[in-house]
N, C-alpha and C positions, 0 to 999 in steps of 0.2 A: 503494500499498500503504501501510494506518496505520501508526503509530509503534508499535512495540512497549510495552505495560506494563512497567514494573520489579518483577518480584518480589524478594522477597528472597532475599538466598543463603541457603545450610544454616549455621544457625545466627545468620544477621543477624533482629534484633528490628525490628519496626515500632516507629517513632518513637511516643510517645503524646503527644497533644495535651489541654487544658482546653478543654472547652465551658463556655461562660458566656452563663447567662442573667441579666439584672438590669432593673430598673423603679424608678422614682421617682415617688409621685403625692403628689398634694394632700391635705392631711388634712382630714376636715370641720369641723374649728374653724377652720383656715385660710380654708377656704371662706366661710363664715357672716362671718370679718371682710373678707374680699376681700383675704387675702395669699397671695400665690403660692407655690408648692412653695420650700421651701429645703434642700433634700436633694440629694446628688448623689453619682455614683458615677463611678469609672474606673478602665479595664482596660490594663495598660502594653503599648505597641506595640513589636512588636520584641524579647520578653521571649526570653534564650536555650531553645534547641528545648527541648519538656516542663517549661518552669516556668511560675508564674503569678506575676504581681503586679497585685494590685486595691486600690482603694480606698475609703470609702465616708465622706461626710462631713454632719453634719447643721447645719446655720445656725439660730443661736439664733433666736427669734422676735421679741425684742424689739431686733434689731440691724437697723437699716435695710439694709445691703447683704450680710446674710447670706446670701443665695441665691447672689451674686458669691463670697462668702467660701467656702463649701463646696466652688462647683467650681474655684475658684483653687487650694484646699489641698489638693481630690484629684487635681487633672490633676497639679501640680507636683510631688506626692509620687511616683507612679506613674512620672514622666518621667526622675525622678532616679534610683529605685533601679532601673530597667532599663539606664540608661547606667553605675550605678556595678556592676551584676552582669557586664556583659559588661565592664568591667576587671578583676575579679576572677579567677584560675585558680579551676577547680572539682576538686574536691567543695568548697562553703562549710562551712566550722565554725560554732562557735557565736560567737564573737569578731568574725568577718569579718561573718556575717548580722546581729550585733547593730548592729555600725557602720555597713553600709548601711540600715538601718532607722533608726537615728538622724539621719544624713545626710539621707535622704531628707525626715522631717519638721522637720527645721532647713530644707530647702531651703525646703518649702511653708510657712513661717512668714517666710520672706524674700520669697516671692512674693507672702504678704499685706502685708507691710510696704512694700514697692515699688508695689503698688497702691495702698495709701492715700495713699501719698507723692503719684502720678500725680494721684489725684482729689481731694487737698486734705481728705481726710477722714481722723477720727480711726479708731485700727486698731481699736478695740472696735466700730465699726459694720460689721464684717468676721466678728463673731464666730462659731466653729465647731467642732465636734470635728473630730476625724478620726482613722480606722483603718486602718493600712497593712498589707496581708498579701502574703508571700513563700513561694511553693510550690516546694522543688526537691524531687526524687526522694529526696533523703537527709536534708534537713533543711526543717522548717515555721517560719516566724517572724511574729511580731506587734509593731506600735507602735499604742500607742493612747494617746489623750487625750479625756476625754470619755465619756458614755454610748452606747449601743448596742454589738453583740458579735459575737463571730467565734465561729462551731463548725465543729469539724471531725467527719471519720469517718477511721478508717484505712483501710488496703488491703483490709480483709476486707470483704463486704457488710454491710450495716447489719442483716439480719434475722439473721446469725448472733451477736449479742447481745439479750439482753432489754431493754437500753436502748437500741437501735436501734446502738449501737457510737459516741453520738456524745459529743463532750467539748467543754466550755467551754472554749476554747481563751485568748482573752480576752475579760474580763469587764467588766460596766458601772461605770464610776468615778460616786461619786458626789460632790458638791460642798460646800462649806463650812458649807453649811446646805442646810435639808429640801429636795427638790426641787428642785436646782441641781445642776449638774454642772461640770467645766472645760472650759475653750477653748483653743485654740492661740493666740488671740489675747490671753490673760491674761499679765498681769505673770510670773506666777510658774509659766507653763507647763513648762519643764523640770522642775519638782518634781513635775509630777502626769504626764510621759511615762513609760508603762508599757512597755516591750520585753520580750520573750518568744520563746524558742526551745525547738523540741522535736526531736531526734534521731527518724528516719525519716518514711516520704513518709506521702500521705493520700492518698485519693481523691475525697472529698467536702468540700466550702467553704460554708460560708454565713455572710454580712456582712450585719448589719441594724443599722437606726436604732434608737432607743428606740421609736418609735411603736410596734413588733412585739415588745417584750421580754414585755409580759404575754401575748402567743399563745405567743412560741417557746420563753420559758425558765419555769420552775417555782419562782416565789418562794419558795414553802412549802420547798423542797428544795435550799436553795442555788443559787439559779437553774441548776439543772439543763435541760440542753435536753429539751425535749418533743418524743420522738418520733412522735408519732403528728399532728405539726406538718408535720415535717421530711420524714417517710418517702413521703406522696403528692407533696409537691413533687419531691424526686431523682428518683420512679419515671416523674415527667411531664417533667422535664426531660430525662432520659436518651433521650426519643425524641423530641427536638426539634431537627429540622435545619434552621431557619429561623431566626435569630437575631433580626432584626427583628420578625418575627410573634412569637417566642417571648416575647417581651420586652412586645409590646402586649398579649399573653395574659394575663402574668403581672401587669402593670397593671392590667387588667381584675379580676383575683382579689383584688387589693389595695385595688382599690376598691369591691368587693362588700358587701354588707350585711353576709355571715357574719363579714367583717374590720371593716367600719366598726363595726358595734355593740360591738366590744370595743376598739378603737383611733381615735381621733381628731386625733391628730396626724398630721404627713408620715410617709409610710411609704416607707423604702427597701429592697428586698430583693435580694443577687447571690448565686447560686445557682453553683457550678463544680463539673463532674464530671472527672474524670481518664478519657478515653478510650484 
C-alpha cells in the first residue's frame, strides 16, 4: 500500500513558498571587448519557511576581479542574512530587519576584504554593487549600495491597479560624478548604504542590475516601474516548474535582440513569486 498523502487539517493552511527564476548574461559591449559577465545573483538556502532572501551584484567593468567580487558579495550576503533570520524570533520588526540587512552587507564587505588579502590584490579590483532583499509574510526589506533596483508588488494581483501594482522599493544610486555609481568596496561605502523596510507582505519581487534599468524603469516618471515590462514576465514565471530550464529561457530573453537593442551592459534579472 502506498503512503497516504497528508491533507491540511480543517483551518490549517498549506505553507506558501517562493518560486524564483533568475539569469545573468554577458552584455554586448562586454562581448565586443572580450570581458566575461561580471553580474551575479544568489538566493539564500534554508531560509525560514515562506520567506525569501535574495541578492544581486554588478561588478565594475574597470575592475580586474569584479566578477569574483560580485559573486562573493551576493553569496556572502544571503548566507549571513539566512543565518541571522534563524536566530531571531518572528515576527520581524523594522529595527530587527534593518540590523539583519546591515549585518549581511557588512559580512559581504568582510568576505571581499578576506579574498583580496588572500589573493594579495587591492580591494578595488573586486569592485561591485550589491542589493540584498528579505521578504517575510509581515515585512519586506532591502539594503542597497550602487545602481540597479528592486521592484515589488503587494498581495493583490498586478492587474488590480492601473500601474500594475508595482512599487520601486529600492532605487538606483548615482555616484559623485555623472555615469558613476557606488561600490561596496569603496572607502566610504557605509555612507552609501541605503536600508529600508516596509510593513506588509508582497507577492512579487524583481531585482535587476543597471543594464535593465532603461527598460524596466521610466526615467521620465521618477523611475516608476514599467508595468508592460513586468506583467508578461511574471505571467510567464508563474507557469514555470523547472527552475533550471526557466533560467535558461530567461537568459535567452535577456540575450535577444529586443533587449540588447536597448541595453549593451551585462544583464541580471531575478523574478520571485509567492505561491
